[in-house]
C-alpha positions in Angstrom: 23.0 -8.0 -4.2 19.4 -6.2 -3.5 19.5 -2.5 -2.3 17.4 -1.8 0.7 14.2 0.1 -1.5 14.0 -2.9 -3.1 14.2 -5.5 0.1 11.3 -3.4 1.7 9.4 -3.3 -2.3 9.6 -7.0 -2.0 8.6 -7.4 1.8 5.9 -5.7 0.9 4.2 -7.0 -2.1 4.5 -10.4 -0.5 2.5 -9.1 2.6 0.3 -7.5 0.5 -0.7 -10.4 -1.2 -0.9 -12.6 1.6 -3.4 -10.1 3.0 -5.5 -10.1 -0.6 -5.7 -13.9 -0.4 -7.1 -13.7 3.1 -9.6 -11.1 2.4 -11.0 -13.1 -0.9 -10.8 -16.0 1.0 -12.7 -15.1 3.9 -15.2 -12.9 2.2 -15.8 -15.9 0.1 -16.2 -17.9 3.1 -18.0 -15.7 5.1 -20.5 -14.1 3.5 -21.5 -12.0 6.6 -18.2 -10.4 6.8 -17.5 -9.7 2.8 -18.5 -5.8 3.0 -15.1 -5.8 5.7 -13.1 -8.3 3.9 -13.5 -6.5 0.6 -13.3 -3.2 1.9 -10.3 -4.2 3.7 -8.9 -5.5 0.3 -9.6 -2.4 -1.9 -7.7 -0.3 1.0 -4.8 -2.9 1.3 -4.4 -2.7 -2.4 -4.5 1.4 -2.7 -2.1 0.9 -0.1 0.4 -0.7 -1.6 -0.5 0.8 -5.2 0.7 4.0 -3.2 3.7 2.3 -1.3 5.2 1.2 -4.6 4.7 4.5 -6.5 6.2 6.8 -3.8 9.0 4.2 -3.9 9.6 5.0 -7.8 9.1 8.9 -7.3 11.9 8.2 -4.4 14.2 6.6 -6.8 13.7 8.9 -9.5 14.3 11.9 -7.5 17.6 10.7 -5.7 19.1 9.7 -9.4 18.4 12.8 -10.7 19.7 14.6 -7.6 23.3 11.8 -8.1 23.2 13.4 -11.7 23.0 16.7 -11.2 19.8 16.7 -13.2 18.0 19.8 -12.8 14.8 18.7 -13.4 12.4 19.4 -11.0 10.1 16.0 -9.4 8.0 16.1 -7.1 6.7 13.1 -4.9 3.5 12.7 -6.3 1.4 13.3 -3.3 -1.9 14.6 -5.3 -1.4 11.4 -6.9 -1.8 9.2 -3.8 -4.0 11.2 -2.3 -6.2 10.9 -5.2 -6.0 6.9 -5.6 -6.8 7.3 -1.4 -10.1 9.1 -2.2 -11.1 7.3 -4.8 -11.3 4.4 -2.8 -13.2 6.1 -0.1 -15.5 7.1 -2.7 -16.0 4.0 -4.1 -16.9 2.4 -0.9 -19.4 5.5 0.0 -21.0 4.8 -3.3 -20.9 0.9 -2.8 -21.3 0.3 1.1 -23.5 -3.1 0.2 -20.1 -4.2 -1.2 -17.4 -2.7 0.4 -17.2 -1.2 4.2 -15.9 2.8 4.4 -14.3 1.9 7.4 -12.0 -1.2 6.4 -11.5 1.2 3.3 -9.9 3.7 5.5 -8.3 0.9 7.6 -6.6 -1.0 5.0 -5.2 2.5 3.4 -2.7 2.4 6.4 -1.6 -1.2 5.8 1.5 -0.8 4.0 2.8 2.1 6.4 2.4 -0.2 9.7 3.3 -3.3 7.6 6.5 -1.6 6.4 7.0 -0.3 9.9 7.1 -3.9 11.1 9.3 -5.0 8.5 11.8 -2.3 9.6 12.1 -3.0 13.0 12.9 -7.1 12.0 15.5 -6.1 9.4 17.0 -4.0 11.5 17.1 -6.5 14.2 18.4 -9.0 11.7 21.2 -7.1 10.8 22.5 -6.4 14.1 
């Protein structure tokens, strides 16, 4: 049986892959909007990576708490922030390929998508 975190992780992975596919197809078919679509793809990819990493860290912290481990674990904020800053930096250095605003908008994709998926899952279980 799949636990809650695995359900959300699977739904986010599928949603991100669909968005990336649409962005890459749109970038290939609509060259005038290519930088926007590629920026959105980069932001969404980093957003997925950050969410996946956070989920892994949450699982590690909860397992350490259950086992009574005294090892201090963090949630990896600096790593996730550095990835987001790196994505925006890449867009600033390559504006002909990546739109900075699209990258920044894509960075919130996972949070918004998981909010929608969470509402859907909660209505389904009632």
